[in-house]
N, CA, C and O of each residue as an XYZ file, in Angstrom:
892
protein
N       0.839     -1.191      0.000
C       0.000      0.000      0.000
C       0.878      1.246      0.000
O       1.902      1.310      0.680
N       0.441      2.246     -0.793
C       1.236      3.472     -0.888
C       1.181      4.300      0.394
O       2.020      5.177      0.597
N       0.201      4.032      1.265
C       0.108      4.759      2.528
C       0.723      3.992      3.686
O       0.686      4.459      4.825
N       1.286      2.828      3.416
C       1.885      2.020      4.480
C       2.980      2.759      5.247
O       3.046      2.598      6.465
N       3.841      3.558      4.618
C       4.881      4.260      5.395
C       4.331      5.237      6.410
O       5.042      5.621      7.339
N       3.080      5.651      6.258
C       2.498      6.624      7.179
C       1.714      5.969      8.310
O       1.216      6.664      9.196
N       1.598      4.645      8.294
C       0.862      3.928      9.327
C       1.861      3.348     10.321
O       2.474      2.309     10.076
N       2.011      4.032     11.435
C       3.019      3.656     12.425
C       2.345      3.218     13.725
O       1.296      3.741     14.101
N       2.956      2.265     14.394
C       2.458      1.747     15.674
C       3.443      2.121     16.781
O       4.657      2.017     16.607
N       2.904      2.556     17.916
C       3.735      2.982     19.040
C       4.151      1.786     19.886
O       3.389      0.836     20.068
N       5.379      1.853     20.400
C       5.914      0.808     21.270
C       6.161      1.382     22.667
O       6.241      2.600     22.828
N       6.283      0.518     23.676
C       6.497      1.005     25.053
C       7.734      1.880     25.212
O       7.776      2.722     26.109
N       8.742      1.697     24.360
C       9.955      2.515     24.484
C       9.816      3.890     23.858
O      10.778      4.658     23.827
N       8.622      4.210     23.354
C       8.401      5.529     22.784
C       8.641      5.629     21.287
O       8.326      6.658     20.689
N       9.188      4.594     20.666
C       9.433      4.604     19.232
C       8.209      4.118     18.472
O       7.361      3.399     19.001
N       8.148      4.534     17.222
C       7.075      4.095     16.329
C       7.686      3.306     15.182
O       8.703      3.702     14.613
N       7.061      2.199     14.853
C       7.513      1.415     13.697
C       6.367      1.267     12.714
O       5.194      1.348     13.080
N       6.729      1.050     11.467
C       5.716      0.857     10.427
C       4.971     -0.443     10.694
O       5.593     -1.478     10.935
N       3.649     -0.396     10.651
C       2.847     -1.571     11.008
C       3.159     -2.763     10.117
O       3.266     -3.891     10.600
N       3.303     -2.524      8.833
C       3.562     -3.628      7.903
C       5.022     -4.063      7.904
O       5.338     -5.164      7.451
N       5.919     -3.210      8.408
C       7.353     -3.519      8.431
C       7.892     -3.162      9.814
O       8.418     -2.065     10.000
N       7.773     -4.062     10.783
C       8.141     -3.745     12.169
C       9.609     -3.392     12.377
O       9.954     -2.792     13.395
N      10.476     -3.748     11.439
C      11.899     -3.430     11.613
C      12.223     -2.001     11.200
O      13.338     -1.529     11.425
N      11.256     -1.305     10.595
C      11.489      0.064     10.132
C      10.916      1.033     11.153
O       9.711      1.046     11.406
N      11.797      1.853     11.743
C      11.375      2.835     12.733
C      10.949      4.110     12.016
O      11.669      4.627     11.162
N       9.800      4.596     12.364
C       9.247      5.771     11.688
C      10.061      7.022     12.017
O      10.347      7.316     13.177
N      10.421      7.744     10.963
C      11.085      9.039     11.056
C      12.457      8.984     11.714
O      12.991     10.017     12.117
N      13.031      7.795     11.829
C      14.386      7.650     12.382
C      15.117      6.608     11.551
O      15.008      5.412     11.821
N      15.855      7.046     10.551
C      16.538      6.115      9.670
C      17.744      5.449     10.337
O      18.232      4.426      9.858
N      18.221      6.029     11.438
C      19.379      5.412     12.070
C      19.000      4.132     12.800
O      19.874      3.340     13.152
N      17.683      3.917     13.038
C      17.236      2.684     13.688
C      16.668      1.757     12.631
O      16.203      2.215     11.587
N      16.702      0.478     12.887
C      16.075     -0.491     12.000
C      16.912     -0.776     10.772
O      17.997     -0.224     10.585
N      16.381     -1.647      9.946
C      17.123     -2.101      8.772
C      16.787     -1.301      7.517
O      17.598     -1.243      6.593
N      15.621     -0.692      7.470
C      15.218      0.014      6.257
C      15.164      1.502      6.491
O      15.112      1.952      7.636
N      15.176      2.280      5.408
C      15.101      3.725      5.494
C      13.659      4.188      5.381
O      13.024      4.026      4.339
N      13.145      4.769      6.468
C      11.752      5.212      6.451
C      11.560      6.418      5.553
O      10.511      6.570      4.926
N      12.575      7.283      5.488
C      12.452      8.468      4.648
C      12.259      8.094      3.187
O      11.428      8.683      2.496
N      13.024      7.118      2.717
C      12.873      6.689      1.325
C      11.496      6.072      1.074
O      10.919      6.248      0.001
N      10.971      5.348      2.068
C       9.638      4.781      1.933
C       8.584      5.881      1.839
O       7.637      5.782      1.059
N       8.758      6.924      2.639
C       7.821      8.044      2.604
C       7.862      8.741      1.254
O       6.820      9.080      0.694
N       9.062      8.956      0.731
C       9.191      9.614     -0.575
C       8.523      8.783     -1.670
O       7.791      9.315     -2.505
N       8.779      7.477     -1.659
C       8.158      6.601     -2.660
C       6.629      6.608     -2.505
O       5.896      6.620     -3.493
N       6.161      6.600     -1.245
C       4.717      6.644     -1.020
C       4.096      7.930     -1.523
O       3.018      7.906     -2.116
N       4.768      9.066     -1.293
C       4.252     10.338     -1.777
C       4.208     10.384     -3.300
O       3.251     10.889     -3.886
N       5.248      9.855     -3.934
C       5.253      9.820     -5.400
C       4.140      8.908     -5.918
O       3.496      9.216     -6.921
N       3.919      7.789     -5.232
C       2.876      6.857     -5.662
C       1.489      7.465     -5.527
O       0.596      7.143     -6.310
N       1.292      8.350     -4.534
C      -0.024      8.967     -4.362
C      -0.376      9.888     -5.525
O      -1.541     10.245     -5.698
N       0.612     10.273     -6.317
C       0.321     11.121     -7.480
C      -0.539     10.378     -8.504
O      -1.229     11.011     -9.303
N      -0.507      9.051     -8.490
C      -1.305      8.278     -9.450
C      -2.798      8.461     -9.197
O      -3.511      8.886    -10.106
N      -3.313      8.150     -7.972
C      -4.746      8.385     -7.748
C      -5.127      9.859     -7.771
O      -6.215     10.210     -8.228
N      -4.243     10.724     -7.282
C      -4.547     12.149     -7.320
C      -4.616     12.662     -8.753
O      -5.453     13.505     -9.077
N      -3.734     12.151     -9.610
C      -3.776     12.539    -11.018
C      -5.049     12.060    -11.694
O      -5.642     12.781    -12.496
N      -5.471     10.837    -11.369
C      -6.723     10.324    -11.936
C      -7.909     11.169    -11.471
O      -8.805     11.474    -12.258
N      -7.911     11.546    -10.191
C      -8.999     12.370     -9.666
C      -9.024     13.742    -10.343
O     -10.090     14.243    -10.701
N      -7.851     14.343    -10.516
C      -7.785     15.635    -11.200
C      -8.257     15.518    -12.647
O      -8.949     16.402    -13.152
N      -7.880     14.420    -13.316
C      -8.341     14.202    -14.685
C      -9.845     14.036    -14.759
O     -10.484     14.534    -15.686
N     -10.416     13.332    -13.779
C     -11.876     13.163    -13.751
C     -12.580     14.505    -13.546
O     -13.615     14.765    -14.160
N     -12.028     15.345    -12.695
C     -12.603     16.685    -12.494
C     -12.568     17.490    -13.788
O     -13.526     18.191    -14.113
N     -11.474     17.389    -14.517
C     -11.369     18.121    -15.785
C     -12.382     17.597    -16.799
O     -12.985     18.380    -17.532
N     -12.572     16.283    -16.846
C     -13.537     15.692    -17.786
C     -14.958     16.143    -17.449
O     -15.742     16.463    -18.342
N     -15.286     16.166    -16.151
C     -16.613     16.637    -15.736
C     -16.808     18.098    -16.123
O     -17.895     18.496    -16.541
N     -15.762     18.886    -15.986
C     -15.843     20.304    -16.363
C     -16.049     20.481    -17.867
O     -16.777     21.377    -18.294
N     -15.413     19.634    -18.663
C     -15.489     19.771    -20.120
C     -16.714     19.101    -20.728
O     -17.061     19.390    -21.873
N     -17.379     18.215    -19.990
C     -18.461     17.421    -20.559
C     -19.584     18.262    -21.163
O     -19.979     17.979    -22.294
N     -20.126     19.281    -20.483
C     -21.210     20.056    -21.111
C     -20.820     20.675    -22.446
O     -21.619     20.699    -23.381
N     -19.593     21.175    -22.534
C     -19.139     21.761    -23.784
C     -19.001     20.712    -24.871
O     -19.363     20.956    -26.022
N     -18.482     19.553    -24.520
C     -18.333     18.482    -25.498
C     -19.699     17.965    -25.972
O     -19.855     17.592    -27.134
N     -20.675     17.945    -25.075
C     -22.027     17.564    -25.476
C     -22.619     18.580    -26.435
O     -23.319     18.221    -27.383
N     -22.331     19.858    -26.182
C     -22.885     20.915    -27.034
C     -22.334     20.848    -28.455
O     -23.062     21.105    -29.415
N     -21.064     20.508    -28.596
C     -20.455     20.459    -29.933
C     -20.582     19.078    -30.556
O     -20.242     18.889    -31.724
N     -21.074     18.102    -29.775
C     -21.260     16.757    -30.319
C     -19.974     15.996    -30.546
O     -19.843     15.286    -31.544
N     -19.029     16.129    -29.646
C     -17.743     15.430    -29.764
C     -17.936     13.977    -29.315
O     -17.795     13.668    -28.132
N     -18.253     13.103    -30.245
C     -18.512     11.694    -29.905
C     -17.251     10.972    -29.449
O     -17.328     10.056    -28.631
N     -16.094     11.371    -29.966
C     -14.844     10.748    -29.530
C     -14.596     10.970    -28.050
O     -14.208     10.045    -27.337
N     -14.819     12.192    -27.586
C     -14.659     12.510    -26.163
C     -15.654     11.725    -25.329
O     -15.300     11.177    -24.285
N     -16.909     11.667    -25.788
C     -17.954     10.981    -25.033
C     -17.684      9.485    -24.938
O     -17.880      8.883    -23.882
N     -17.237      8.887    -26.030
C     -16.940      7.455    -26.009
C     -15.720      7.139    -25.149
O     -15.663      6.100    -24.491
N     -14.746      8.048    -25.164
C     -13.516      7.809    -24.404
C     -13.767      7.821    -22.893
O     -13.145      7.065    -22.147
N     -14.680      8.683    -22.455
C     -14.904      8.840    -21.012
C     -16.289      8.376    -20.588
O     -16.795      8.768    -19.537
N     -16.885      7.549    -21.407
C     -18.210      7.021    -21.067
C     -18.174      6.212    -19.782
O     -19.156      6.186    -19.040
N     -17.051      5.548    -19.506
C     -16.962      4.691    -18.310
C     -17.129      5.486    -17.025
O     -17.428      4.904    -15.982
N     -16.943      6.804    -17.072
C     -17.103      7.621    -15.881
C     -18.558      7.966    -15.599
O     -18.930      8.178    -14.445
N     -19.391      8.026    -16.643
C     -20.714      8.612    -16.486
C     -21.881      7.668    -16.729
O     -23.008      7.995    -16.358
N     -21.654      6.505    -17.341
C     -22.790      5.709    -17.787
C     -23.617      5.164    -16.630
O     -24.767      4.773    -16.831
N     -23.061      5.130    -15.432
C     -23.819      4.617    -14.284
C     -24.811      5.633    -13.728
O     -25.731      5.264    -12.999
N     -24.633      6.908    -14.065
C     -25.431      7.969    -13.460
C     -26.519      8.450    -14.409
O     -26.401      8.337    -15.629
N     -27.582      8.990    -13.818
C     -28.681      9.511    -14.617
C     -28.277     10.814    -15.291
O     -27.257     11.415    -14.952
N     -29.080     11.236    -16.237
C     -28.819     12.488    -16.943
C     -28.869     13.661    -15.963
O     -29.806     13.787    -15.174
N     -27.861     14.506    -16.024
C     -27.783     15.655    -15.137
C     -27.028     15.396    -13.850
O     -26.757     16.332    -13.098
N     -26.680     14.146    -13.579
C     -25.954     13.816    -12.341
C     -24.553     13.301    -12.643
O     -23.978     12.566    -11.840
N     -23.996     13.681    -13.795
C     -22.657     13.209    -14.164
C     -21.598     13.679    -13.183
O     -20.556     13.039    -13.038
N     -21.863     14.820    -12.490
C     -20.908     15.383    -11.541
C     -20.716     14.495    -10.307
O     -19.747     14.660     -9.566
N     -21.643     13.551    -10.089
C     -21.564     12.717     -8.886
C     -20.341     11.813     -8.913
O     -19.941     11.294     -7.871
N     -19.743     11.615    -10.070
C     -18.527     10.811    -10.129
C     -17.419     11.455     -9.300
O     -16.569     10.756     -8.747
N     -17.426     12.805     -9.210
C     -16.436     13.498     -8.390
C     -16.671     13.187     -6.915
O     -15.725     12.938     -6.168
N     -17.938     13.202     -6.501
C     -18.266     12.859     -5.116
C     -17.870     11.416     -4.826
O     -17.310     11.117     -3.772
N     -18.159     10.543     -5.752
C     -17.854      9.120     -5.586
C     -16.350      8.888     -5.437
O     -15.917      8.156     -4.547
N     -15.569      9.502     -6.298
C     -14.114      9.334     -6.240
C     -13.528      9.990     -4.993
O     -12.619      9.445     -4.368
N     -14.050     11.160     -4.635
C     -13.546     11.854     -3.455
C     -13.831     11.053     -2.191
O     -12.999     10.996     -1.285
N     -15.016     10.433     -2.130
C     -15.335      9.581     -0.985
C     -14.340      8.430     -0.866
O     -13.810      8.168      0.214
N     -14.094      7.756     -1.968
C     -13.162      6.632     -1.944
C     -11.752      7.077     -1.582
O     -11.028      6.368     -0.883
N     -11.367      8.258     -2.064
C     -10.029      8.779     -1.777
C      -9.865      9.058     -0.281
O      -8.847      8.704      0.313
N     -10.869      9.692      0.321
C     -10.782     10.009      1.750
C     -10.786      8.738      2.586
O     -10.024      8.619      3.546
N     -11.650      7.779      2.222
C     -11.719      6.532      2.978
C     -10.393      5.778      2.919
O      -9.989      5.154      3.900
N      -9.719      5.832      1.780
C      -8.433      5.144      1.666
C      -7.337      5.804      2.498
O      -6.350      5.160      2.853
N      -7.511      7.095      2.810
C      -6.513      7.807      3.606
C      -6.732      7.603      5.102
O      -5.794      7.729      5.889
N      -7.956      7.291      5.495
C      -8.306      7.187      6.914
C      -7.401      6.222      7.688
O      -7.018      6.554      8.810
N      -7.034      5.033      7.149
C      -6.159      4.139      7.927
C      -4.822      4.747      8.311
O      -4.185      4.298      9.264
N      -4.389      5.773      7.572
C      -3.111      6.409      7.904
C      -3.214      7.278      9.148
O      -2.195      7.681      9.708
N      -4.449      7.574      9.590
C      -4.641      8.349     10.819
C      -4.399      7.428     12.013
O      -4.944      6.325     12.070
N      -3.608      7.865     12.935
C      -3.172      6.979     14.005
C      -4.194      6.682     15.074
O      -4.106      5.646     15.733
N      -5.171      7.567     15.270
C      -6.085      7.419     16.399
C      -7.438      6.892     15.931
O      -8.016      7.388     14.964
N      -7.932      5.870     16.644
C      -9.194      5.243     16.258
C     -10.363      6.222     16.341
O     -11.243      6.214     15.480
N     -10.376      7.057     17.363
C     -11.462      8.012     17.534
C     -11.546      8.965     16.352
O     -12.630      9.250     15.845
N     -10.399      9.449     15.924
C     -10.373     10.370     14.788
C     -10.781      9.653     13.506
O     -11.471     10.232     12.668
N     -10.365      8.405     13.346
C     -10.762      7.632     12.172
C     -12.278      7.503     12.078
O     -12.863      7.698     11.013
N     -12.908      7.172     13.204
C     -14.362      7.010     13.210
C     -15.055      8.333     12.911
O     -16.028      8.366     12.158
N     -14.561      9.427     13.495
C     -15.173     10.735     13.258
C     -15.050     11.146     11.794
O     -16.006     11.649     11.203
N     -13.878     10.932     11.213
C     -13.681     11.294      9.808
C     -14.617     10.491      8.907
O     -15.223     11.038      7.985
N     -14.730      9.198      9.180
C     -15.623      8.368      8.371
C     -17.081      8.803      8.516
O     -17.829      8.804      7.539
N     -17.484      9.172      9.730
C     -18.853      9.658      9.918
C     -19.071     10.977      9.188
O     -20.129     11.192      8.596
N     -18.085     11.854      9.227
C     -18.201     13.133      8.532
C     -18.257     12.953      7.017
O     -18.754     13.827      6.306
N     -17.759     11.842      6.529
C     -17.831     11.546      5.101
C     -19.153     10.859      4.755
O     -19.805     11.217      3.775
N     -19.541      9.878      5.557
C     -20.698      9.047      5.231
C     -22.025      9.783      5.376
O     -22.895      9.650      4.516
N     -22.197     10.555      6.443
C     -23.495     11.195      6.687
C     -23.830     12.244      5.623
O     -24.937     12.210      5.087
N     -22.918     13.184      5.288
C     -23.252     14.103      4.187
C     -23.459     13.377      2.858
O     -24.305     13.774      2.056
N     -22.687     12.314      2.626
C     -22.872     11.555      1.393
C     -24.250     10.903      1.354
O     -24.880     10.857      0.297
N     -24.722     10.401      2.484
C     -26.056      9.817      2.547
C     -27.118     10.862      2.210
O     -28.026     10.597      1.422
N     -27.004     12.038      2.802
C     -27.967     13.107      2.512
C     -27.939     13.504      1.036
O     -28.987     13.703      0.422
N     -26.742     13.617      0.473
C     -26.621     14.003     -0.927
C     -27.187     12.931     -1.844
O     -27.826     13.252     -2.846
N     -26.962     11.665     -1.518
C     -27.483     10.571     -2.338
C     -29.004     10.543     -2.325
O     -29.640     10.390     -3.368
N     -29.584     10.691     -1.135
C     -31.047     10.671     -1.022
C     -31.662     11.874     -1.724
O     -32.732     11.763     -2.321
N     -30.999     13.013     -1.657
C     -31.543     14.237     -2.245
C     -31.465     14.225     -3.770
O     -32.409     14.644     -4.439
N     -30.360     13.753     -4.319
C     -30.150     13.836     -5.769
C     -30.513     12.574     -6.529
O     -30.814     12.640     -7.721
N     -30.492     11.409     -5.857
C     -30.746     10.131     -6.540
C     -29.908     10.044     -7.821
O     -30.470     10.015     -8.916
N     -28.587     10.002     -7.708
C     -27.727     10.158     -8.882
C     -27.615      8.938     -9.785
O     -27.312      9.083    -10.969
N     -27.849      7.747     -9.263
C     -27.613      6.549    -10.049
C     -28.708      6.358    -11.099
O     -29.865      6.718    -10.879
N     -28.334      5.799    -12.219
C     -29.266      5.633    -13.323
C     -30.382      4.654    -13.037
O     -31.472      4.794    -13.592
N     -30.148      3.669    -12.190
C     -31.159      2.683    -11.804
C     -31.673      3.053    -10.412
O     -30.884      3.293     -9.498
N     -32.990      3.098    -10.258
C     -33.572      3.540     -8.991
C     -33.136      2.658     -7.826
O     -32.818      3.162     -6.750
N     -33.118      1.351     -8.035
C     -32.740      0.445     -6.954
C     -31.282      0.631     -6.553
O     -30.912      0.332     -5.417
N     -30.457      1.117     -7.462
C     -29.057      1.399     -7.109
C     -28.982      2.529     -6.092
O     -28.124      2.506     -5.209
N     -29.864      3.519     -6.200
C     -29.918      4.589     -5.203
C     -30.339      4.041     -3.841
O     -29.776      4.416     -2.813
N     -31.342      3.146     -3.841
C     -31.797      2.550     -2.586
C     -30.667      1.725     -1.956
O     -30.442      1.787     -0.747
N     -29.962      0.956     -2.788
C     -28.868      0.128     -2.286
C     -27.733      0.983     -1.744
O     -27.167      0.670     -0.697
N     -27.396      2.055     -2.441
C     -26.323      2.942     -1.990
C     -26.686      3.593     -0.664
O     -25.869      3.625      0.256
N     -27.918      4.115     -0.558
C     -28.344      4.755      0.689
C     -28.402      3.741      1.830
O     -27.966      4.037      2.942
N     -28.933      2.554      1.565
C     -29.008      1.532      2.603
C     -27.639      1.083      3.074
O     -27.425      0.881      4.269
N     -26.712      0.927      2.141
C     -25.351      0.532      2.513
C     -24.677      1.605      3.364
O     -23.978      1.295      4.329
N     -24.892      2.869      3.000
C     -24.302      3.962      3.765
C     -24.871      4.021      5.177
O     -24.135      4.250      6.137
N     -26.189      3.812      5.308
C     -26.808      3.781      6.632
C     -26.215      2.636      7.465
O     -25.918      2.811      8.646
N     -26.049      1.475      6.843
C     -25.470      0.337      7.550
C     -24.053      0.643      8.018
O     -23.686      0.288      9.139
N     -23.256      1.292      7.183
C     -21.888      1.629      7.564
C     -21.867      2.636      8.706
O     -21.030      2.539      9.603
N     -22.792      3.614      8.681
C     -22.857      4.590      9.775
C     -23.201      3.909     11.096
O     -22.614      4.224     12.131
N     -24.150      2.977     11.063
C     -24.499      2.237     12.276
C     -23.321      1.387     12.742
O     -23.059      1.287     13.941
N     -22.619      0.779     11.802
C     -21.465     -0.039     12.155
C     -20.369      0.801     12.796
O     -19.729      0.362     13.751
N     -20.149      2.001     12.280
C     -19.160      2.897     12.880
C     -19.574      3.299     14.293
O     -18.732      3.427     15.182
N     -20.872      3.497     14.491
C     -21.360      3.829     15.831
C     -21.091      2.687     16.803
O     -20.710      2.925     17.949
N     -21.285      1.461     16.357
C     -20.995      0.303     17.204
C     -19.498      0.210     17.488
O     -19.099     -0.074     18.618
N     -18.674      0.445     16.478
C     -17.220      0.417     16.682
C     -16.791      1.458     17.718
O     -15.877      1.224     18.508
N     -17.470      2.618     17.701
C     -17.091      3.681     18.631
C     -17.291      3.254     20.078
O     -16.594      3.737     20.970
N     -18.234      2.355     20.315
C     -18.485      1.884     21.681
C     -17.338      1.035     22.219
O     -17.186      0.892     23.432
N     -16.534      0.475     21.322
C     -15.440     -0.398     21.742
C     -14.070      0.270     21.578
O     -13.037     -0.392     21.674
N     -14.069      1.571     21.333
C     -12.808      2.283     21.170
C     -12.184      2.575     22.527
O     -12.839      3.127     23.411
N     -10.930      2.208     22.688
C     -10.230      2.421     23.949
C      -9.365      3.670     23.919
O      -9.102      4.270     24.962
N      -8.923      4.065     22.736
C      -8.051      5.234     22.614
C      -8.910      6.494     22.567
O      -9.183      7.033     21.494
N      -9.335      6.957     23.750
C     -10.209      8.124     23.827
C      -9.545      9.190     24.693
O      -9.195      8.944     25.847
N      -9.379     10.378     24.114
C      -8.879     11.533     24.851
C     -10.086     12.380     25.239
O     -10.728     12.986     24.381
N     -10.395     12.418     26.541
C     -11.610     13.097     27.006
C     -11.612     14.575     26.635
O     -12.658     15.117     26.277
N     -10.461     15.236     26.715
C     -10.396     16.663     26.408
C     -10.653     16.918     24.933
O     -11.413     17.818     24.574
N     -10.013     16.120     24.072
C     -10.222     16.282     22.638
C     -11.667     15.964     22.262
O     -12.264     16.652     21.434
N     -12.228     14.914     22.877
C     -13.609     14.552     22.598
C     -14.563     15.661     23.020
O     -15.533     15.945     22.317
N     -14.296     16.290     24.163
C     -15.136     17.403     24.610
C     -15.054     18.576     23.645
O     -16.068     19.208     23.350
N     -13.869     18.871     23.155
C     -13.715     19.958     22.195
C     -14.461     19.660     20.891
O     -15.062     20.553     20.294
N     -14.417     18.406     20.460
C     -15.127     18.037     19.249
C     -16.634     18.181     19.444
O     -17.330     18.671     18.555
N     -17.140     17.756     20.603
C     -18.574     17.875     20.880
C     -19.010     19.338     20.915
O     -20.059     19.695     20.380
N     -18.199     20.177     21.548
C     -18.525     21.602     21.578
C     -18.531     22.176     20.159
O     -19.409     22.962     19.804
N     -17.556     21.780     19.361
C     -17.520     22.256     17.981
C     -18.733     21.819     17.180
O     -19.264     22.594     16.385
N     -19.180     20.577     17.383
C     -20.357     20.086     16.671
C     -21.613     20.847     17.090
O     -22.441     21.199     16.250
N     -21.751     21.099     18.396
C     -22.926     21.848     18.870
C     -22.923     23.273     18.316
O     -23.951     23.766     17.852
N     -21.766     23.927     18.366
C     -21.676     25.276     17.819
C     -21.944     25.285     16.315
O     -22.589     26.196     15.795
N     -21.440     24.257     15.619
C     -21.708     24.163     14.188
C     -23.183     23.984     13.888
O     -23.699     24.553     12.926
N     -23.879     23.180     14.724
C     -25.315     22.979     14.534
C     -26.076     24.285     14.736
O     -26.954     24.618     13.939
N     -25.749     25.029     15.797
C     -26.408     26.313     16.032
C     -26.113     27.298     14.899
O     -26.999     28.029     14.455
N     -24.867     27.309     14.440
C     -24.519     28.200     13.332
C     -25.305     27.839     12.072
O     -25.727     28.722     11.326
N     -25.500     26.538     11.837
C     -26.288     26.118     10.685
C     -27.737     26.556     10.788
O     -28.332     26.985      9.799
N     -28.315     26.449     11.995
C     -29.703     26.889     12.190
C     -29.834     28.390     11.938
O     -30.762     28.834     11.263
N     -28.899     29.167     12.485
C     -28.928     30.617     12.277
C     -28.776     30.955     10.801
O     -29.456     31.848     10.295
N     -27.887     30.246     10.107
C     -27.674     30.513      8.680
C     -28.937     30.226      7.871
O     -29.283     30.984      6.965
N     -29.623     29.133      8.198
C     -30.856     28.799      7.477
C     -31.927     29.842      7.734
O     -32.640     30.232      6.809
N     -32.056     30.305      8.979
C     -33.052     31.335      9.294
C     -32.747     32.624      8.557
O     -33.649     33.239      7.987
N     -31.490     33.043      8.558
C     -31.093     34.270      7.862
C     -31.346     34.139      6.365
O     -31.839     35.074      5.735
N     -31.016     32.999      5.800
C     -31.259     32.781      4.370
C     -32.748     32.827      4.051
O     -33.146     33.401      3.037
N     -33.592     32.217      4.923
C     -35.033     32.256      4.698
C     -35.591     33.671      4.755
O     -36.423     34.047      3.930
N     -35.131     34.464      5.736
C     -35.576     35.857      5.833
C     -35.138     36.647      4.606
O     -35.902     37.453      4.075
N     -33.913     36.416      4.160
C     -33.418     37.114      2.969
C     -34.245     36.766      1.743
O     -34.620     37.655      0.977
N     -34.533     35.497      1.549
C     -35.322     35.073      0.397
C     -36.743     35.626      0.457
O     -37.338     35.912     -0.583
N     -37.284     35.779      1.641
C     -38.677     36.197      1.764
C     -38.857     37.702      1.684
O     -39.818     38.175      1.078
N     -37.937     38.472      2.293
C     -38.187     39.899      2.431
C     -37.172     40.788      1.717
O     -37.490     41.933      1.396
N     -35.985     40.306      1.465
C     -34.922     41.168      0.949
C     -34.691     40.958     -0.534
O     -34.459     41.920     -1.266
N     -34.750     39.724     -0.984
C     -34.416     39.437     -2.370
C     -35.347     40.176     -3.315
O     -36.569     40.119     -3.184
N     -34.738     40.876     -4.276
C     -35.507     41.635     -5.259
C     -35.597     40.852     -6.557
O     -34.834     39.918     -6.802
N     -36.556     41.266     -7.382
C     -36.701     40.626     -8.684
C     -37.773     39.560     -8.687
O     -38.384     39.272     -7.658
N     -37.996     38.981     -9.843
C     -39.026     37.959    -10.003
C     -38.557     36.632     -9.394
O     -37.372     36.305     -9.453
N     -39.465     35.892     -8.826
C     -39.081     34.597     -8.240
C     -38.949     33.495     -9.270
O     -38.832     32.326     -8.902
N     -38.965     33.837    -10.565
C     -38.864     32.836    -11.620
C     -37.985     33.382    -12.736
O     -37.833     34.594    -12.885
N     -37.412     32.483    -13.510
C     -36.579     32.882    -14.636
C     -37.388     33.008    -15.921
O     -37.174     33.928    -16.710
N     -38.323     32.072    -16.127
C     -39.201     32.117    -17.287
C     -40.644     32.001    -16.821
O     -40.953     31.279    -15.874
N     -41.529     32.733    -17.512
C     -42.950     32.662    -17.196
C     -43.708     32.370    -18.490
O     -43.681     33.163    -19.431
N     -44.382     31.225    -18.521
C     -45.132     30.827    -19.703
C     -46.614     31.074    -19.449
O     -47.175     30.609    -18.457
N     -47.236     31.814    -20.362
C     -48.633     32.170    -20.168
C     -49.425     31.836    -21.428
O     -49.022     32.202    -22.532
N     -50.538     31.150    -21.269
C     -51.468     30.848    -22.359
C     -52.734     31.683    -22.141
O     -53.624     31.298    -21.382
N     -52.793     32.805    -22.804
C     -53.953     33.677    -22.680
C     -54.859     33.409    -23.880
O     -54.797     34.107    -24.891
N     -55.691     32.398    -23.749
C     -56.487     31.954    -24.894
C     -57.511     32.989    -25.333
O     -57.780     33.128    -26.526
N     -58.082     33.712    -24.384
C     -59.133     34.652    -24.742
C     -58.607     35.806    -25.584
O     -59.283     36.254    -26.510
N     -57.413     36.290    -25.273
C     -56.912     37.469    -25.967
C     -55.931     37.184    -27.076
O     -55.789     38.001    -27.987
N     -55.239     36.040    -27.034
C     -54.163     35.805    -27.984
C     -54.266     34.470    -28.691
O     -53.366     34.110    -29.449
N     -55.323     33.736    -28.470
C     -55.470     32.478    -29.187
C     -54.433     31.489    -28.761
O     -54.335     31.151    -27.581
N     -53.627     31.000    -29.740
C     -52.606     29.968    -29.465
C     -51.220     30.530    -29.225
O     -50.249     29.779    -29.128
N     -51.119     31.896    -29.126
C     -49.795     32.478    -28.909
C     -49.320     32.208    -27.474
O     -50.111     32.179    -26.531
N     -48.027     32.014    -27.347
C     -47.409     31.788    -26.047
C     -46.415     32.903    -25.795
O     -45.588     33.209    -26.654
N     -46.491     33.507    -24.635
C     -45.609     34.623    -24.297
C     -44.614     34.186    -23.238
O     -44.990     33.573    -22.239
N     -43.311     34.510    -23.463
C     -42.273     34.249    -22.471
C     -41.945     35.555    -21.761
O     -41.090     35.579    -20.875
C-alpha cells in the first residue's frame, strides 16, 4: 500500500515502527534495517497516481457540457466509463464518488481510532444526505442500495465507537462543543437565508414565465 509508510504503531519505548514492516522505525533512519524516509518519498510519489486520476476526472466533468454541445462523440466514447452509471444531469456525482473513496483510503493512515471514526462519519453522513436528495444513479434500486449501505456503515461505525479504547476526554469534549456550535450556526444561517429570500431578495421569483392567454391571444405563447 502506498500509505503504508504513514501507518506507524507505538511501542512502550516511545518509538514508532511501520505496522507492515516492524523493523522500520518511523522518522528515524538510524534505527532499523530500512530507510523510512525513502519509503515516505516513494509513497508520496505513488499517491500522485490516484490524485492525477482524480484531477483528470474533475477536468472531464468540467469539459463534458461543452463536449455535449459540440457533439464530440470521440470525447464521449472515451470517457463514457465515468458517467454511464449515473442519470442524466448527475454526471458530476462521479467526483463525489471518487472523493469519498479517496478520503476513505486515507483514513487508515490516521493513528487514532477516535479520529478515524469521526472522519468516516463526517464523510458518510453528508454523502447519505446528498445521495437521497439527488438520486444520482441511473437505476432507482441502485440509489436505494447505496443509501441503505451507507446507513449500515454509519451504524457499524457507531458500534465500533463503543469499543474504542483510545479516547482523549479533552479532545472529545472539544469536538462535541464544535459540533454543537456548528449545529447552532447552521440553524442561524438557514433562518437568515429564509428571511433574505422572503423579504430582501428583489426581482421575479422565476426565470421564465409561460402564459397561455387563450381569450386574448389564441394559441400564442408569451415568455
